[in-house]
N, C-alpha and C positions, 0 to 999 in steps of 0.2 A: 746291588740295584740303592741304589741311593737314596736318604735320608727319606720321606715324605717332609713339606714342608709347614711348619704348624700352621695351624690355620687363628690369624688372632681376634677374631670375634668368637671362638671358642674361648682362647683364653681370655676373650675381654671379659664374657659369662662367667670362666670360674674364679675369677678375682671380682668379681662381680655377688659374687656367693660369698665368695670371705669376705667384699665390704659388709657386704648386706648381717651377717649374722656376726660380725665386728661392733657394727653401730649399732642393734638390735642391744647386744653383751652393757657396751661401750654408755647407751640410753637409757641401758637398765639400771644402769651400778647409778649412775651423775643422778636419775629422777628420786629415787632412793639418798640419796646423799643431800641433795638438795629439796628432800620432802621432810628430809629425818632433823638431818642436823639445819638444814636452815642457812637463811643469807649469809653471816658472818663467817662461819665455820666452813661456806663453797667459799667464802671469800680467801678463805687462809689458803683450803688444797688450791687454787686457783692461782694462789699468788707465789708463790713454794715453782709448782709445773713452771708458769713461767719465770721467777725468773730463774731458773735451775736453769730453762733450754736458752735463754739470754746469753751465757755461758756458755753454754753447751754447744753454742751452734760451731765454738771451733773446733769440733772432735769429726765433723763427717769427713770438710775439706772435696767437701767432691766426688768422695770417690765412691759411691753406692753407683750414682750417675755413669761414672768414667767405668765401669764398670762395666756394667749394661752395654754401652755402646761400643765399646772396644770387645770385650768376648763374644758376646752376638753376631760379630763380621768375623770373628777369629778363636774358634774354641781353645786352640792350642795351645794360645795364654795362657785361659785360666788357672796357673799353678801359679806362674809369674804375681799374678794381682792378686789372689788368694791374698799368699806368705806379703807380700809388701805390705796392705791394704791391713792388713791381721797388727804387724811390728806397730807401726804408723799408729792408726788407732788404738791401739790400747796404755803407749807413752805419751800418745794426748792425753786421753779422755784421764790417766792416773790426775796430772798434772790442771789438766781446768776442775774438778773434781775439787781438790784443795784450795784455787783459786776463789773458784764458786765459794769454800766456807770461808773461809776469809771474809769475802765480801760482803756477806751476810754478816757476821758478828761484827764486824765494823760499821755496821748501816745504819742502827740506833732502834732495829729491829727488837724487837722482847726474846730472850733466850729461846722462849716451848719456841719458835718461829724460826730458830735456828738448827732443831733435827726434820725439821720436815723441810726444808731446802737441801738443805745432810742428803738424805733419805729420795729427796726428787732427784738429786746433780747426781746421786749415784746408777742409778737407775738409767738415767739420758744418755750419760756421757760415757761412761763403761758399757753397761752391760749391753743396755739397745745400739749403742755407736757398734759394738762385734755383732748383732743381731745381725742389723744393716747388711753389711756386708755380706755374712752367708745369704740371705733373703734374696741379694743384688743379685744370684751368681743361679736363684732355678729362675728368675726374672729374663736374664739373659739368654738361659739356657732355652728357654720358656715351656718352660714346665709347668705352669700354674697350680696344677693338681698341688702338689707338694705344696702352695701358698693357703690356698685354701687349708689344706690338714691342718698344719701347724700353727694358721693363725684361729681353725676353733679350739683346735686346746690354750691357745694363751685365752682367748677370748672367754671361757671355761673359765678357768683357772680364776681370769676376773671378776669378774662376777660374781661369783659362786665369794669365792672369798671373802671378796670386798662386802658385801651385799653385808654376811656375815660378823665382818669386820664394826661394819655401824651399828650392826642391829646388838652388838658387842659393848659399844657407847666407848668404843679406841677415838675413831671423829676419823681427822682429817690424819691425824699419823700412821693411825692404823691402817686405813683404806692406802697410803706410802710404802708401807711396810709389804702389803698383800701386788701393787704391784710393781717394788723389784723381786718378789717368790718368783714371781708370772713369769716375766722377764730372764733369770735365769733360767727356768727352766724350759723355758721359749729358746733359748739359742743352746742348750747343754741340744737338745730335740735336732735341732735347726740340723747344727755342724755333727750329730750323726746320720743326720738323712743327706746331706751333701756330700759326703764322702761317700754315703754308699750307694748313689742313684748315679749320681754326680762324675766322681771317679775326681776328686777338686783335691788334694794334697797341698799339706807343703812343702815346699822346696829351700835348698839353701838362700838365706837370707845374702843378699851383696852390696852392704852396706853404702859405697861409692854410687849405688840406683836411684837409694830413694828418697836424693833430692828431686831426679829427673823425676821422681813417678809421683810426686806429693806438686809439683810447677804441671805437670797434665791435669792435674785437680781440680789446681787452681781455679779456672774461669768459675766452673761447676761447684767449687765451695763459694765466691763470693754468694756467686745466685742464693746458692742454699742461705747463705747469710744471712743476705739481703731479706728475701723471706720469710725466714725465724725470728730478725728483725721488725720487720712490721706483722706479720703473724703474733709473734706474743708482750713489745711491748709496748701497748694500751692497757694487757693487765700489772704490769710493772706500775704504769704510773700510776694509772687510778685506786691499787693498792698502797699508793706513798699521797697522792694527790686529793683521791675521796674516801679515801677508806674501806675495810672487808666489805661493809655493807655495799656499798657502790658496786663493787667488783664483783659480787653478788649476782647482785641484777644485769650487771651488762652480762656477765656470760650467760644467764637464764635462756637471756633471749637468744645471745649468742649460737648457746647448745644446738636449736634446733634447722639454725642454717646452719652449723658446721659438721654435722651429721651427714646431710644432704651430699657433703661435698665426695661419698664412697662411692658417689657412680662415676661422675667423671676421672673421681685418681682411678679408679678400675679399671675402664677407658681405655685413661693415655696409660698406664701403666704395663699393659698392652699393645697399646699402640710403639710406644716409643723404642722397643725393639727389633717393632716390623718396619718403622721407617728407617730407624738407621738400616737395617738389613738392606732394606727398598733402595736407598740412597745411594750404599755400596754398589749398586750392579745398576741402577735406570732411574735415574737420579730426577728423569720428567714423570717417574710417577708416583710422583709424593705428595700433590697439588691434586690429586681423587681422594682419594680417602679421606687426607683432613678436612674437604671441603663436606664429602659426608658428616665425617664426625659432628663434626661444627651444627651439622641442621639436626642430627636425633638427639644433640646434646643440649639443643637447644626446645627443640618439642617437651625434655626433659625437663626444664628450667626456666618453660614461660609463667605453666598453668603453678609447679613449686611454689613461684615467684607472687603469685595470683593471691593464695592460701592463704601465705603472710602476711603477706597485705589487707590485703579484706576481711580476714580470719581474726589480727593478731592476736584479740581481745580473746575471744573464747579458748584459742590454741595455749597461753597464757594458764589463765586460771586453771582450764584439763588438766597442763599437764603440772605447773608448779604447784597454780592458791592463791588464795586473792595477799596473799604477800607481797610478791612477786609485781604487782601494780605496775610497779614502777617500769617496769622491761617492757610493756607494750611496746611502744612508744617505737622503742631503739628495735626491734624486731622491727616494725615495718621499716625503719629507715634500714636492717641490714638487708631487707626481703629486696633491696633495689639492689643492690648485687647477684644475687645467683644468676642471670644466665648470666653475666663476665663474668664472674668466677667461674660458671660451669665453660663457659667458651676459651678459658684461656690457658683449662689445663690442656688443651692438645694447642694449641700455637704455643706456648714451652716446650712440648716436646717433640712441636714441629721443629721447630729452631735447635734443637740440640743436636735433634739427628739428621739436619742440613747441614751442620758441624759450623752451628755461626752458634756455641755459643757464650764465645767472651762477646758477641755486639747483646746474646738474650741476658745476659749479666752487664751490663751496662741500663739495661732495662729498667730490670729490678731494679740497678740501685737509683735508676733515679725515680719509682715507686717509693722507696724508701724514705727518698729525700721526703717526698712530698708529705707524704706520713708523718715521719718524728714531727716537719713543721706545724702539723697540722692536731698533732696531738699535748704538743707543747702550749697552746694556742689555746684552743677547744674544747682538753678535758680538763683545766684551770678552772675555763669559764661556766660550761654545763657541762661537766662528768660524763657517767656512763653515754649523754647526747651525742655528744660532741668523740668521744669514742667510734661510735658508730662511724658518722661523717666521716671522720677522717679516713673508714675502713675503704669507705664503698666511694670516695677520693684515690683513694692507694687503688682497688683496683680498677679503676675506669681509665687509668691514669695508664699503667701499663700495659694493659692490654690494646689499647686504641693506638697506639706508640709498637705492639707484634705486632699488630695486624698488619701495617702500613708498609712493616719492615720486609714482611714473608712475601706482600702480593709485590715487593721487589726483586727479591730472593728465587724464588719458585714460581714465580707467576698470579695469575686469579682461581683463587680455589671453590671462589662461585657464594662468599658471604654475604650479598644481601642477596638474591638471588633464594638462599636459601631462607633465610630469616624469613620474607614476604610469603612464602610455602604454609609456615605455621600461620600467617595473621587470623583465615577465617575463622578457627577452631580457636586460636585465641578470647576473639571478639565473640563469640557465643559465649566458653567460658565467659565472657565478664559480665557477660546480660546476663548467666545464670548463677552468678552471687552477688548481684544486684538487688537479685528478685527479693523483695522482702517476705520469700517462708520463714518459717521457722525450724530448723533441722538441726542438729548435734552438728558439730561440722566430723566428727569423728564416721557421721550417714555424709554427710555429703561428697566428705575429700573421694573414697570408692564410684558414692554413684556419679558424683559429675565429670572423675579419673573417665571414669566410660566415655558417659557422652563425648567429654571429650575426643577422648580417640577414636570414637565413629568417626568426631566430625573432622580428626586428618587423615586418617587415611580416607575417607570418600571424598576429601577435598584433591585426592593427592599425592597435598602435604606428605605425610609420607607410603608409602607405596605398602601392600602388601605380599608385593609379588619381591620385595625384595626386600620386605622383612624374612619372609622365609628361603630366602636365597642367602639370607648374615649368616645362620650354623647351616649352609653347608659348603660354603666358599669362603678362598682369605679374602 
């Protein structure tokens, strides 16, 4: 009897649950750091992570995405990809960590910052680099239940031990030590589960295959490099040009927006292997699920953007306190990017799934060019506000181009039609938010959210029958 085909929507639900718990834990720890340690220490913490991440881009080499696409289609290649990926990432991780530490030592930053960057680099470039290889196999086999379990363990360790470190007075240094410990435990558990449940093993490494193996991942690697550059560069530039306090103010505004990304991330993590498998057997069946995914992500992201835009002051004061008043305008600017970011995730996945990773990488590269130029010009002039504008410009540039290319490669996927479907519910929400009611923002969110959901179903922006069907079919 053939193995039952995995259900992409159930897998997305599992990953969504994983990300909800991860984001809740990360948010709790972040707010504790921001509240207890203040914007300056928060800025040091974020600077260390972003500086290490910029060097750590060399570690990933695109191998995780390559593993997911290739192994999702041909499971018998799993041992080959695991062995070669593990060897390559281990070797590169050691080299990158050494270079990162050397760079911060000669950068002019004080010695106290050196340890923070070293801890962040070991975590991101060595341990997390190997973590992600293993998790890629759970994605490739579409076994998202294990991703949920492992993610819960990691997040629990991080928020529990991290909070203890903050209240113990160890500052950013203690939190980064906890982050490293959580990643080590995560790696060990993931490795054991992968061997026991997926049967993935080391096989004999063929050194002659390593160059070819690395070349396979180059388009994915460049894409990852570009994403990390425009995702982290502004934090590093803010740290050097605007100082730790400005970095902390931007970080506070960006975190609520970044936390929302767990939604499209979960959907895309399930969608990517699904589209890769479907394209390998029936290329014409890619456009419809892509269009449907974009539609639902728009339905979720537009109200989130409106709340962040029109209630930025209340959100910032409630989450971080009056010391972060400068973060309000930054949050309002970043809110404009939320729908663009949400829709960008499935567009990226579709490009790679239909084997257009080279073009996908070129698109991301063009966005990085926009991002670097904008940050270099705007951060010295406007500080964190300039960084926010640069981010919006970057996301808009790459996703407009990616949309046009997908129309060329797979035909129309109903972007305009799907966007128009949520307009009536969006207008109702805007009216509610502009009414002069004095309601706490944390009461408004669920109350107006229920009204928005009811309107979007009644106006057929989202089909009630389709929502029920999602939990039952692929």
